[in-house]
N, C-alpha and C positions, 0 to 999 in steps of 0.2 A: 549899459545897465539893464535894459530890457532883456537882452540876450542872457545875462548872467542869471536873472531871476527865472527865466524859463528852464535853464540848465539845471538850477537848484531844484525846481519843482519836479523835473524829470528824475533826477538823482534821488530824491526822497521817495518818490513813487516806487523806485526799483528796489530800495532797501528792504530786507526782510523785517517784518513786524513782530517776530516772536510769537508771544501769546496773545497779540492784540485781538484775535478772533476766536480765543478759547471760549467754549460754552459752559454753561452751568446747567446740569440735568437735575430735575427735582422728583425725587421717588414719592408716589402718592400711595402705595400699598405695601403690605407685608407679606404677600405671596411670593411664589417662585415659579410661576408658570409664564414662560417667555411669550410676549406678544409684540407690541411696538409702541414707541413713543409718539406722542402727539405734540408738535410744538417743542417745548423743553420739558414737558411733563411725561413721566415714565411710570407705568403701573407697578413695576417691580424693580428692585435693585439690579436684577439679572438684565432687564431691558436697558436700564441706564449704563451698565458696563459694556453691554453689546454695542450700544450706539456711541459711546464716548470714543474720542480720539485723544491722541497724546496732547496733554496740557489741559484737558477738561477737568471740571469740578463736578462731583456728585453731592447733592444735598438733599434733605428729607422735608417733606411737607409737615406743617405743624399738626395737621390731622392725625398723623401716626406717631406723634411724640410719645415716647415711653413704650413703644411698641417692639416686638421681637419678630425680626425676619427669619422664618424658619426655612432653611435651605434643604431641598430634598434632591436636587439635581447636581451631578458632577461630572468632570471631564477626566479622562485618562487617555490622552491621545498618543498613541504609539507610532504615529506617522514618522516618515523619514525626516530627520532633522529636528524633531521635537525634543525638548529637554524637560518635559513634565516629569516629575519625579513621584509618580503614584497618583491616586485620584484627589482631585481638588474641586471645590465648587467654582472658583475663579482662577483663571490663569492670566497674569499680566506679563505680556510678552512683546517682542518686536520693537525694543527701545521706547516703549510707552512710558509716559509719566501720567499718573492719575492720582487725584486728590479726592478722598471721600471724607466729607465734613458732616459729623453727627452732632454739632453743636449749634451752628448758626440757625437762629430762629426756633430753637427748642429749649425746653427747660429741664426735661427728664432723660433725654437721649434716646438712642437707638441700639438695640442688641442685634447682633448678627450670629445665628446659631445653627449648627447642624440638627436636622430633625434626627433625634436619637433613635427613631424606629427604622431609619435607613442604614445601609451599609456604611462602614467606616470611610470617611474622607476628611481631609482638612479643608479649611476655608479659603486660603489663598496660596498660590504658588507664583512667586516673583521671579521672572527669568533674568539672567545676566544682561546688564545693560538697561533694565527697566527699572522705574522708580514708583513706589506706592507711598502715598502719604495719607495716614489715617488720624483723624482728629475727633475726640469726644465719642467714641464708640465702645461697645461692650462686645466681646468675642467669646462665645460659648460652645462647648461640646465638640469642638473639632477633634477628630481622631485619625492620626496617621498610623496605619497598621501595616507593619512590614510582612512580607510574604513568608510563609513557614517552608521548610525544606524537609524532605524525607530523610536524606542522609547527609547532605552538605550544610553549611550554616544558613540559618534563616537571615533574612535582609533586615536591615534597620528600619524602624519607623522614624521619619524626619518631619519635624514641625507639625505639632498638632493643630495649631491655629494657622500658622504662616510658615511656608518653607521659602526662605529667602536666598535667592543666589544673585540678586541685584542690590538695590537700596530700598529699605523701608524706613520711613520716618514716622514715629509713634508719639503722639501728644495727647495726654489726658484720657487714655483708653484703659479698659479694664479687661482682663482675660481670666476666665474662670471655666473650670471643668474640662479643659483641653488636655489631650495626651498624645504622646508619641510611643507606640509600642512596637518593639521588634518582634519579628516573626520567629516562632518557635521551631524547634527540630524534633522529628520523631525517630526513635531507635528503629533501625532496620537490620535485621538479622544481627551480626555481631559489631556493626559499626554505628556510629551516631555522630552528628555534627553539632556545633554549637548554635545557641539561639542568637538571633540578631541583636543589635544594641537596643537595649530597653526591654528585652525579653526576660 
């Protein structure tokens, strides 16, 4: 009997625990300058996303309830193997599962917006195999702008707020002022090409 109990304890220890060690990161500010999280407290949403691993949750401190996170930075990684589809503020990749919760502990919610004085970029790009869950958030002013072409067709603009190649779960969210615009085409000599989808 003692041997069986020891064997069961060893077996349970070896079993995978799933999300038993998933962390919750708390965003305390509305800026977009990357720094570092301390404990589970992150000065910016960018810090929280940079720190989180698959299965983690991001929430917001009540001190910024009703605030707008104005995004000014973006990624457009063209490295080998990248599947990014134009500039985005955040890229959810490598089979990551991430939950961003804009409701728990808040009464007015959180808005995530592109700083409209900056170049066009969308807010999120979700890679095939990854999953992003969004709850109780507002997404504003994302702009996916396709590239123009001198003589060939312009490229499409895809996903003003979110370009999804994986799985996105949306609950109690608001989307406002987001746009996807295809690139135009300029007549060159006697030839011209079509604009991209949305142009």
